[in-house]
C-alpha positions in Angstrom: 114.7 124.5 159.0 112.5 121.5 158.3 110.6 123.3 155.6 113.8 124.5 154.0 115.2 120.9 154.0 112.1 119.5 152.5 112.2 122.0 149.7 115.8 121.1 149.0 115.1 117.4 148.7 111.7 117.7 146.9 109.3 114.8 147.2 109.1 111.2 146.0 106.4 112.2 143.4 108.5 115.1 142.2 111.5 112.8 141.5 109.3 110.2 139.9 107.6 112.8 137.7 111.0 114.1 136.5 112.1 110.5 135.8 108.9 109.9 133.9 109.4 113.0 131.8 113.0 112.0 131.0 112.1 108.4 130.2 109.5 109.6 127.7 111.6 112.2 126.1 115.1 110.7 126.1 114.8 107.0 127.0 116.0 105.0 130.0 119.7 105.6 129.4 119.1 109.3 130.3 117.4 108.6 133.6 120.3 109.1 136.0 120.4 110.7 139.4 122.5 113.8 138.6 120.6 114.8 135.5 117.4 114.4 137.5 118.8 116.6 140.3 119.9 119.2 137.8 116.5 119.2 136.1 114.8 119.7 139.5 117.4 122.1 140.8 117.8 119.9 143.8 120.8 118.1 145.4 121.8 114.6 144.6 121.4 113.8 148.3 117.7 114.7 148.1 117.2 111.7 145.8 118.3 109.3 148.5 115.6 110.5 150.9 113.1 108.7 148.7 114.9 106.0 146.8 117.6 103.6 147.9 119.2 103.7 144.5 118.4 104.1 140.8 117.1 100.6 140.6 114.4 101.4 143.1 113.4 104.4 140.9 113.3 102.1 137.9 110.9 99.8 139.8 108.7 102.7 140.7 108.5 103.7 137.0 107.6 100.2 136.0 105.0 100.0 138.7 103.5 103.2 137.5 103.3 101.8 134.0 101.6 98.5 135.2 99.0 100.4 137.2 98.3 103.1 134.6 98.1 100.9 131.6 97.7 97.2 132.2 95.4 97.4 135.2 93.2 100.1 133.8 92.9 98.4 130.4 91.8 95.2 132.2 89.3 97.2 134.2 87.9 98.7 130.9 87.6 95.1 129.5 85.4 94.2 132.5 83.1 97.2 132.4 79.4 96.2 132.0 78.2 96.3 128.4 75.0 95.1 126.7 76.7 94.0 123.5 80.2 93.3 122.1 80.4 96.6 120.2 79.7 98.6 123.4 82.3 96.5 125.2 84.9 97.3 122.5 84.1 101.0 122.7 85.1 100.8 126.4 88.5 99.5 125.3 88.7 102.2 122.6 88.3 104.8 125.3 91.8 103.9 126.4 93.3 104.9 123.1 91.6 108.3 123.2 91.9 109.2 126.9 95.4 109.5 128.3 94.0 109.2 131.8 93.1 105.6 131.0 96.1 104.6 128.9 99.5 106.4 128.5 100.7 105.5 125.0 104.0 107.4 125.3 104.8 105.6 128.5 104.0 102.2 126.9 106.3 103.0 124.0 109.1 104.0 126.4 108.7 100.8 128.3 108.8 98.8 125.1 112.0 100.5 124.0 113.5 100.0 127.5 112.6 96.3 127.4 114.8 95.8 124.3 117.9 96.1 126.5 116.5 94.8 129.8 115.7 91.0 129.9 113.8 91.2 133.2 111.6 94.0 132.0 111.1 92.1 128.7 109.6 89.3 130.8 107.3 91.7 132.6 106.3 93.3 129.3 105.5 89.9 127.8 103.4 89.0 130.9 101.6 92.4 130.7 100.8 91.8 127.0 99.6 88.3 127.7 97.3 89.7 130.5 95.9 92.4 128.2 95.2 89.9 125.3 93.6 87.5 127.7 91.4 90.2 129.2 90.2 91.2 125.7 89.7 87.5 124.7 87.6 86.9 127.9 85.5 89.9 127.0 84.7 88.3 123.6 84.0 85.0 125.3 81.4 86.7 127.5 79.5 87.6 124.3 79.5 83.9 123.1 82.4 83.9 120.8 84.1 80.5 120.8 87.5 80.2 122.4 89.4 80.3 119.1 87.5 83.3 117.9 87.9 85.1 121.2 91.7 84.5 121.3 92.3 85.6 117.7 90.1 88.7 118.1 91.8 89.6 121.4 95.2 89.3 119.6 93.9 91.4 116.7 92.7 94.2 119.0 95.9 94.4 121.1 98.4 94.0 118.2 96.6 96.7 116.3 97.1 99.1 119.1 100.7 98.0 119.8 101.3 98.8 116.1 99.9 102.2 116.5 102.2 102.8 119.5 105.3 101.3 118.1 105.0 103.1 114.8 104.2 106.3 116.6 101.3 107.0 114.2 100.3 110.6 114.5 96.8 111.3 113.2 94.4 114.0 113.9 92.1 113.3 116.8 89.0 113.8 114.7 90.3 111.4 112.1 90.9 108.7 114.6 87.5 109.3 116.3 85.8 108.8 112.9 87.7 105.5 112.3 86.9 103.9 115.7 83.5 102.7 114.8 84.9 101.0 111.8 87.6 99.3 113.9 84.9 98.1 116.3 82.9 96.7 113.3 86.0 94.9 112.1 86.9 93.5 115.5 83.3 92.5 116.4 82.2 91.2 113.0 79.1 93.3 113.2 78.0 96.9 112.8 77.7 98.9 116.1 74.4 100.4 117.0 74.3 104.1 116.3 73.5 104.8 120.0 76.7 103.1 121.0 78.6 105.1 118.5 77.0 108.3 119.6 77.8 107.6 123.3 81.4 106.9 122.5 81.8 110.1 120.5 80.1 112.1 123.2 82.6 110.8 125.8 85.4 112.2 123.7 83.9 115.4 122.4 86.3 117.4 124.5 90.0 116.5 124.4 91.6 116.2 127.8 95.1 117.5 128.4 97.7 114.8 128.7 98.8 114.1 132.2 101.6 111.7 133.0 101.0 110.7 136.6 
């Protein structure tokens, strides 16, 4: 009986995954309990085993976004590097590896924040943290505070533009451009070894995975 009941209500991760999929494909207005239950072929009651209400599910989705995107991006900014170009390639890893940064989720959160003032504050805070992390990375390589801040803004606003405009370019095209973006952001040409190591890391495309 217990196993049957568990199957009927699913699991917290199952409900969260379904909500993630719906958020990405249809936006936050579509994320409702009954459509999720129908999508999972589960009962509405099963939802309440894992979440008090839809607001708690919303918070779980936002927490997923913060951990998957902001926290990992900051971690990438702090990875050891012998020069600024190598450090920038660590950030560029995020834009090519969905395990490091989930661009569709970031876009969905930005769209959601247009109609949710509290989330807009959280998004603004996350953007500020990301920009500051990149600026501090530049500072570690002896860029002055003004240069570091402007370059941090440039790196992050460029990527936000890619996300918001939903630019769809062939992976090989983007890979070929990355070293030129790095040169632009750093103000110097990256060493060929750093370029080669970056390209090697992304020679095989990983399948996208949401959670």
